C-alpha positions in Angstrom: -16.9 44.2 -17.6 -15.9 47.5 -19.0 -18.0 50.7 -18.9 -17.7 53.1 -21.8 -18.1 56.9 -21.4 -18.4 60.0 -23.5 -17.3 63.1 -21.7 -17.5 66.8 -22.6 -17.5 70.2 -20.9 -18.0 73.4 -22.9 -19.4 76.9 -22.7 -21.9 78.7 -24.9 -22.5 82.5 -24.7 -26.1 83.2 -25.7 -25.5 87.0 -25.5 -27.8 88.2 -22.7 -29.0 87.2 -19.3 -32.5 87.1 -20.7 -31.5 84.6 -23.4 -29.7 82.5 -20.8 -32.8 82.4 -18.7 -34.9 81.4 -21.7 -32.3 78.7 -22.6 -32.4 77.3 -19.0 -36.3 77.3 -19.1 -36.3 75.5 -22.4 -33.9 72.9 -21.1 -36.0 72.4 -18.0 -39.2 72.0 -20.1 -37.5 69.5 -22.4 -36.0 67.6 -19.5 -39.5 67.3 -18.0 -41.0 66.1 -21.3 -38.2 63.6 -21.6 -39.4 61.7 -18.5 -42.2 60.3 -20.6 -40.5 60.2 -24.0 -39.2 57.0 -25.8 -36.5 59.1 -27.4 -35.3 61.8 -24.9 -34.2 65.0 -26.5 -31.9 66.4 -23.8 -30.6 63.3 -22.0 -26.9 62.8 -21.6 -25.9 66.3 -20.5 -26.7 69.1 -18.0 -27.0 72.8 -18.6 -26.2 75.4 -15.9 -25.4 79.1 -15.8 -21.6 79.5 -15.7 -21.3 83.1 -14.6 -23.3 85.4 -12.3 -27.1 85.4 -12.4 -27.0 88.4 -14.8 -24.5 86.6 -17.1 -25.1 85.0 -20.5 -22.7 82.1 -20.4 -24.0 78.6 -20.1 -22.1 75.5 -19.2 -22.9 72.3 -21.1 -21.4 69.2 -19.6 -22.1 65.5 -19.5 -23.9 63.9 -16.6 -21.9 60.7 -16.5 -22.6 59.3 -20.0 -22.6 62.2 -22.5 -24.7 62.3 -25.6 -22.9 64.4 -28.3 -25.8 64.3 -30.7 -28.2 65.5 -28.0 -25.9 68.5 -27.4 -25.8 69.3 -31.1 -29.7 69.1 -31.4 -30.1 71.3 -28.3 -27.6 73.9 -29.5 -29.3 74.1 -32.9 -32.6 74.5 -31.2 -31.2 77.3 -29.0 -29.8 78.9 -32.2 -33.3 78.9 -33.7 -35.2 79.9 -30.6 -32.7 82.6 -29.4 -31.6 83.8 -32.9 -28.0 83.0 -32.2 -25.3 83.7 -34.8 -21.6 82.9 -35.3 -19.6 79.8 -34.9 -19.7 77.5 -31.9 -18.0 74.2 -31.2 -17.0 71.7 -28.6 -14.9 68.6 -28.2 -15.6 65.3 -26.5 -13.6 62.4 -25.1 -14.3 58.7 -25.4 -13.0 56.8 -22.4 -13.4 53.4 -20.8 -13.2 52.1 -17.3 -10.8 49.3 -18.3 -8.1 49.0 -20.9 -9.7 48.0 -24.2 -8.6 48.3 -27.8 -10.6 51.0 -29.7 -12.1 52.2 -26.5 -10.4 55.6 -26.4 -10.6 58.6 -28.6 -12.6 61.7 -29.1 -13.7 64.3 -31.6 -14.8 67.9 -32.1 -17.8 69.5 -33.8 -18.3 73.0 -35.3 -21.8 74.5 -35.7 -22.7 77.6 -37.7 -25.4 79.0 -35.4 -26.7 81.5 -37.9 -27.1 78.8 -40.6 -28.5 76.4 -38.0 -26.3 73.5 -39.1 -23.2 71.5 -38.3 -20.4 72.6 -40.6 -17.7 70.2 -39.6 -16.5 67.5 -37.3 -13.6 65.2 -36.7 -13.0 61.9 -35.0 -9.6 61.0 -33.7 -10.3 57.3 -34.4 -11.0 58.0 -38.1 -8.1 60.4 -38.4 -5.7 57.8 -36.9 -7.0 55.0 -39.2 -6.6 57.2 -42.2 -3.1 58.3 -41.2 -2.0 54.7 -40.6 -3.2 53.6 -44.1 -1.2 56.4 -45.7 -4.2 58.6 -46.7 -3.5 62.3 -47.2 -4.6 63.9 -44.0 -4.7 67.6 -43.0 -2.9 68.1 -39.7 
């Protein structure tokens, strides 16, 4: 039997050490609430401070089976709660413990933090399928 995984590892700079502390506290609160939730909000990833305790950079990474949508929801929540602006993005990999057709790939997402919305994404699986059928693709 094969196991399928989504992996990612990315950084987000929230601007100040105070905002980083608030982000970590929010994550801890949501993680605690998820223990009793039917639809957990922050499952599928971990959040830790990347740099020194006075730093503002947070490391978002999967905790075995990543949840890309949970990361997007959380980052949009951070953007709202911490009044973040600018563009932010991350990429993810789809892997499998055994060789399987259609079991590998990945993608990337771009979020406009100020507008509080996802502005673009790509999937290598969809890109490849389009390229193989002769569709006009942007490289």
